[in-house]
N, C-alpha and C positions, 0 to 999 in steps of 0.2 A: 385490535385496530385493523380495519381492512384498508389496504392500500391499492388494490388493483393488480398486485403482483403475486397473487396466490397462483402457484404453478399447476397447470393442467398436465396430467400424466400423458396426454396425447399431444404435448407441446410440439410445435412443428419441427423443431430442431432435433429433439431427442430421437436417436436412432436413424436420423436422416443420412442417406448416402451422399457424400459431398465431395466436391473438388475445391481445393484451396488454391487461389490464384494470387501470385505476387507480381503486381505490375511494377517492374523496375524502371523508375524514371531517371535513374542515374544520380550521381552526387551523394549517394548514401555511404556511410562508413561501415555499414553492416554487410555481412556475408549473406548472399541471397538464399543459400541453403539453410543457414541458421534462422533466417527470418521466416522462411516457409515452415520450418519445424516449430518455431514459436507459435505461429498462427494455427498450425495443425493442433498444437497442444491446447491453445485457447478453445478451439472448436471441440476437442475431445473433452474439455472440462465441463461441457454441457451435453455430453452424450452423443455428439455427432460422430458418425463413422466416416473418417476421412479416407476416401478411396484413391484419389488422385491429388498430386501436388504439381502445380504448373507455374514455373517462372516465365514471365513475359517481359521482353525488353521493349520499352515504349520510347520511341524517338520524340514524338510530339503528342501530348494528351489530346484526345478527341472530346470536344464539349458534350457530345451526345452520349458517348459510351465509354469514355476514357481510353479504351483500347481500340485498335484498328478493326475495320470490318472483316478483314481476313482472319484476325485472331478471334473475333466473335464467332465466325463460322466454324473454325477449328474447335473451339470450346464447345459449341453447340453439338458438334459431331461426337465429342467425348461424352457429353451429357447423355445423348441418345444411346450410344454404344454401351456405356457402363450403367445405364438406367439410374442416373443420379437425380436427386430431387432438390439439391441445394448447392449454390456456388458461394463460397466465402471469399470476398475480395480483401486482401490485405492493403487497403487504401481507404481514403475517405471519398465516398461517392455522393454526388449531388442527387436530389430526388429524381431529377430527369434521367440522369445516368442509370440510377438503380432501376427505374421503370423500363427504360429501353433495353437494358441488359436482360431483365426478366423476360421481356418479349422475345429478344433475339436468342436467348439460350433455352427458353422453354422450361425454366425452373425458377424457384425462388432465389433471390440474391440478397445477401447481407454484407455490409461493409464492416471495417474494423471497429468503428465506433459502436454500431449496432450489436456486434458480437460481444464486445466488452460489457455493454449495458445488459445484454441477456445474461451473462455470467453473474454480474453483480445482482441482478434481479433474482436469480435462483439461489445465490449464496447468502444474501443478507438475512440475518437471524433476528436481530433486535428490532424493536419498533423504530428506533432512530435510523438504523441502517436501511430499513425498508422505506422510510420517508425520504432519505437522501437519494436512494436509487430511483424512486418514483419521480422525484423532482427532476433528476437528470434525464430520465427517459421521456418525460413530458416535454422538456426543453428540446430534446432531439427530435421528438415526433411532431412537434408543432408545425414544422415546415414540410411534413411528409404525409399530408392527409389524403393524397392520391396514392393509394396503397393496395397491396395484394396479399399481405401476410395474413394467414388465417387466424393466427393467435391474436392479432390486433382486432379483427372483427369480433372475436369472442369477448373482448374487453367491454363490449356494449353492456353486458350483464353486470359489470362492476361499476361503471361510471355513467354509461349511456352517452358518451361524447364522441366515440369513434364510430360514426354511423354511416349514413348514406352517401351516395356519389355526387349529389347535386351541389352546385356552388353555394346555395343558401345553407345547406346542411354543413358544408365545410366551414363556412364562416361561423356558424353556431358552434361547431366543434372547437374552432380556435378560441372563441370567447370563453367557452367552458373550460378549456385547457388553461387559459390565462388565469381564470378565477381559481381553479384548483391549485395552480402553482403558487398563487398568492397565499392561499391558506396553508400550503405546505411550508412556505418560507416563514410564515408566522410561527408555525409549530416548531420549526427548526431553530428559529431565533430564541424561543423559550428554552429549548434544549441547550442551546449555546450559553444562555444566561445561567442555567443550572450548572453547566460545566465550569463556567467562570467562577461561580461561588465556591464550588468544590476545589478548584485549582487555587483560588485565593486562600482557602483554608489550609491547603497543603503548604503553600508558600509561607504562611504565617507560622507553620509548625516549627521550622521549615524543613522539608525533606527534599533532597535533590531529585529531580526527575530525569531519568535516562530513557531516551526513546530509541528503539530499534527501527531503522529505516532501511530500505533497499529495494532492489528489483524483485518482482514477483518470482517466487520459487528459489530465492537465493539462500533460504535456510533460516530466516528470521525466527519462525515459530519453533523450530528445532532448537535453536540457540536459547530462545526464551525459556523453553521447557527445561533445558539443562541448567540454566542459571537460577530458576525459581523452583524447580521440582514440580512444575505444573504439568498438566496433560492437555494443553491447548492443541487443537487439531493441527497436525503437521504432517502433510503428505507431499509426495512428489507430484504436485498438482499446481497449476497456475491459479493464483487467487484463492488459495486454501483458506486464507484469513481475510475477512472483510471488516468485522466488527472489532474495535480496539479492546485490548485486554490489559489491565493494570494489576501488578503484583508488587508486594513489598519484598525487598531483599536486603541483606546485610553485606557490607563491603568492609575491607580492612580500614579501620579508622572511621567508619561511617556506620552507625548502628542501624539506621533505616534509610533506604532510598526507594523510590518508586520506579519500577521498570515497566515501560509501555511497549506492547507489541502492536504494530500498525499494519494497515493494508499495504500490500506490495505495490510498487509503481511499475509502469510499463511504458515502452516507447509510444509516443503519440497518444498518451492518456487523454481521453475525450475531455474537452474543456468543461463540458457539462458536469462531469464527475469531479473534476478539481474543485469547481465552485460548490457543488452539492456536499462534498465531503470535507469542506473547510472546518465545520464544527468538530468533526472527529479528529482532524489533523491539527487542531489547536494544541493538543498535547505535544505535538512535534514542535510547533512554533514556540511554545513556552518552555521547552526542555532546557535543562542546564547542560546537557551533553548528548550528542547523537552518536550512536554506533551504527555506522553504515556497513551493513552486512552485504558482502559481495560474493557471488559465485565465481571464485577465481579460476575454476577449471573450465568455465564457459568460453567458447571462442570469441564471443562478443562482449566479454567482461568490461572492457574499457568503454565501449559504446553504451552499455547498460549503466555504467557509473555516470556518464554524461547525462543520460536521461533522468536519473535520480536527482542529480544536482540541479537540473532544470526545473523539475517539479518542486524541489525544496525552495528554489528562488521564487517560483510562481505563487507559492502559498505564504511567502513572507518570512521564511527562515533567514535570520541574519547570517551573513558570512562569518561574523565574529563568534558565532556559537561554537564552542569547542566540539570537536568530533574525532572519532576514531574510525578507521576502516578495519573491519574484521574480514580478513581474506579467508572466506569459508570454503569448505570442501577440499582442503589440501590432501585429504585421504584418497582423492581420486587422481592425484598426480603421482608420477613415479619418475625415478631416474634423474636425468639431467634437468627436465622441466621443473621438477620439485626442488632440486638443489638451487637452480637459478632463482626461483621465486623466493625461497627462504633467504638467500643472500641479498636479494633486493629489499625484502621486508626488514632485514637487520639494519639497513642503512637509514630507516625512517623511524621516527619516534611516534608517529600517528598511525602505525600499521601493526596489526597482530595477525599472523597466520594461525588459523584455527580449523578444527573439525568439530562441528556441533554434534556430529554423530558419534565419533569416538571419544570426544572430550579433549583431544590434543590441543594444547595452546590456550584452553579456556581459562585456566587459573592465571596464566600470565596476562590475559586480557583483563580479568577482574582486577588484578593488582595495578595494571596500568590505568584503568579507568578510575580506581580509587585515588591513585596518585594525582591524576589530573584534577579531580574534584576537590582534593585537599591541598592543591598547589598554593593557594593563598593563605593557608592556615598558619597560625603562629603558636609558639609554645608559651604557656602561662603557668605560673605557680599560684595555687589556690589554697588558702587556709580555711578549714571548716571546723565547726564543733563536731566531735566524733559522733554525737547523737543525731546529727542532721542528715539522716538517711536520704531524705528527699533531694537535698542538694547534691549529694554524692551520686544518686541515681541519675540526676539531670546531667551531670558531667559525663557519665558513662554513655548516656543516650545521645548526647549532641557532640561529643568530642572523642578523642582517642586518649585514654588515660595511660600515660607512659610509665609513671611511677607513683607509688603512694606509700606514706609512712607517717610517723608521728614526730612532732616537734614540741616537746613538753606535753601540754594538755590539748594541743591542737593537731588535727589531722591535716597532713600536707599532700596535695595532689599536684603532680606535674602532668599537665594536659595540653594536647594540641587540638585547636579548633579554629573555626573561622572567626575573625574579629567581630562580625555582627552577632555571632552566637555568644561570644564572651560578654559583649555589651548587654545582650538579653539576659545572661546569667546574673550580671550585676544588678539589673533593674527588675528582675522577675518579682511578681507579687506573691 
């Protein structure tokens, strides 16, 4: 399937020498330095060579350029002196601001939304992921048809809708974009229906679904690999995982559960992406339990947690969905900081300090998750014909067999399971 996001090796961002700009508008709970580092990491994720990092304090946003005229001039001088070709703004720019900044700085300009969309466009591997990214990109681009990015001009070969500068052409572009978006939504609706059928099948089985969620680069895929023995891509890289991965695992008292690794969230995640990726994130919405993986060694860990909770609320995850926090990367903490964190975690039942890299704390997390999932389970005594191997296997598969023995000519099983599973056992065909 061709989506228009086949990457050109001469893509305008890859290898570009760039300045990352953080316009500090005040009122943020985040550390400006950490925010700059995050944006530089996002840029590096698509091969940008970040040469300069510039925090700018903004007293009052300017409608035409966001930043002040003096700041534009100073940045333009940096661009010239360092021979930069790209400015990455850690903010949402209007089309007018983007165009004026490109004129004032003498280089290409990309905002946070555009940057994240570029990353997703490069990383999506499955047909569904590419559809989702293209839909999000078209939604974003629809209002930006006065443009200067060379890679957008090259898209004329893919769709033929990002073309000339005339007003008539722009209106035609917009109509073709709307038509293309409608087709993409229909295709994604079909994917969503297929996912729903698969999920309904799993729920009838039923196997509990556990979803790993968290900020990008928090260590979800590393923890996923440790829990499942898989080799999902896990790198010290923002947005290393885009396409969801499902694996079967066993837990104490639970013969089979489904573990889902999902795309990492990020602050100010573009609304276009939240909408486009809803089909993928349905696994999160329908999960029986969430494991919120946090990079507890990160200076903005609390702010990252708030961002994740906001996205979960945006996609419709109920506050009542059971969840654990896996305080990951404790191997990076030492001394008093580590001791204080472990003492705080010990006071809470919904927190497990872990290191997905070393394995520390992972067994405790597994047992805690199993205990939460089996919290409503009851103990039952079941009498079977000793020759009824299928029934015995069913008990082992859907419950925790605590004891088994013989009572005369009958086999006796003491089993702990969910009441709904016991009812299914009694009425199985």
